[in-house]
C-alpha positions as CSV (number, residue, x, y, z in Angstrom):
1,M,-13.9,7.1,98.2
2,L,-10.5,8.8,98.3
3,P,-9.1,10.4,101.4
4,Y,-10.0,14.1,101.6
5,S,-12.3,13.9,98.6
6,N,-15.0,15.8,100.4
7,R,-12.9,18.8,101.3
8,S,-13.6,22.2,99.7
9,W,-10.2,22.2,98.0
10,S,-10.4,18.7,96.6
11,K,-11.8,19.7,93.2
12,R,-9.0,22.2,92.6
13,V,-6.4,19.6,93.5
14,A,-8.0,17.0,91.3
15,G,-8.0,19.4,88.4
16,A,-4.3,20.2,89.0
17,V,-3.4,16.5,89.2
18,I,-5.2,15.8,85.9
19,A,-3.5,18.8,84.2
20,A,0.0,17.9,85.6
21,T,-0.4,14.3,84.5
22,L,-1.5,15.1,81.0
23,I,1.3,17.6,80.6
24,G,3.9,15.3,82.1
25,L,3.0,12.3,80.0
26,A,2.8,14.4,76.8
27,V,6.3,15.8,77.5
28,T,7.6,12.3,78.3
29,A,6.2,10.9,75.1
30,I,7.7,13.8,73.1
31,L,11.1,13.4,74.7
32,I,11.1,9.7,74.1
33,R,9.9,10.1,70.6
34,R,12.7,12.5,69.8
35,A,15.3,9.8,70.6
36,R,13.5,6.9,68.8
37,P,10.0,5.7,68.0
38,L,7.8,4.8,70.9
39,D,8.1,1.2,71.9
40,V,5.1,-1.0,73.0
41,A,6.3,-0.9,76.6
42,E,6.4,2.9,76.6
43,I,2.9,3.2,75.1
44,A,1.7,0.7,77.7
45,F,3.3,2.8,80.4
46,I,1.6,6.0,79.2
47,V,-1.8,4.2,79.0
48,L,-1.5,2.6,82.4
49,M,-0.5,5.9,84.0
50,L,-3.6,7.6,82.5
51,L,-5.8,4.7,83.7
52,A,-4.3,4.9,87.2
53,V,-4.5,8.7,87.7
54,L,-7.4,10.0,85.7
55,P,-10.5,8.0,86.8
56,P,-10.3,8.7,90.5
57,N,-9.7,12.4,89.9
58,I,-12.5,12.7,87.3
59,A,-14.8,11.1,89.9
60,I,-13.9,13.8,92.4
61,L,-14.5,16.5,89.8
62,R,-17.9,15.1,88.9
63,R,-19.0,14.5,92.5
64,P,-21.7,16.9,93.8
65,P,-20.6,19.3,96.6
66,Y,-20.3,17.6,100.0
67,Q,-23.2,17.9,102.3
68,A,-22.8,17.1,106.0
69,P,-25.0,14.3,107.4
70,H,-27.6,15.0,110.0
71,P,-26.2,15.3,113.4
72,P,-26.9,12.3,115.6
73,G,-29.6,12.6,118.1
74,P,-33.0,11.1,119.2
75,N,-35.2,13.8,117.5
76,V,-33.5,14.4,114.2
77,D,-36.4,13.5,111.9
78,R,-39.4,14.1,114.2
79,P,-40.4,16.8,116.6
80,E,-40.4,16.1,120.3
81,S,-43.7,14.8,121.7
82,P,-45.8,17.2,123.9
83,A,-45.7,14.7,126.8
84,R,-41.9,14.8,126.9
85,A,-41.8,18.6,126.6
86,Q,-43.9,19.0,129.8
87,A,-41.8,16.5,131.9
């Protein structure tokens, strides 16, 4: 679980991170390709960046909306017994 992945804004941030990563890596690849053909190390860099950034953010996008857990307490799942209510 990533920090702050259960916040209401986390899906928007994850989408923005994915978009910025894809655009940035595409621009980087285009600029390097203009100067010379892509080298194996440059292709490996692009692939490793995609593998490092995309999976955690895709997991945040696919996660269902956050639901708060039940509040702690003695009678969360069962009603209070009549004997205790009279005491």
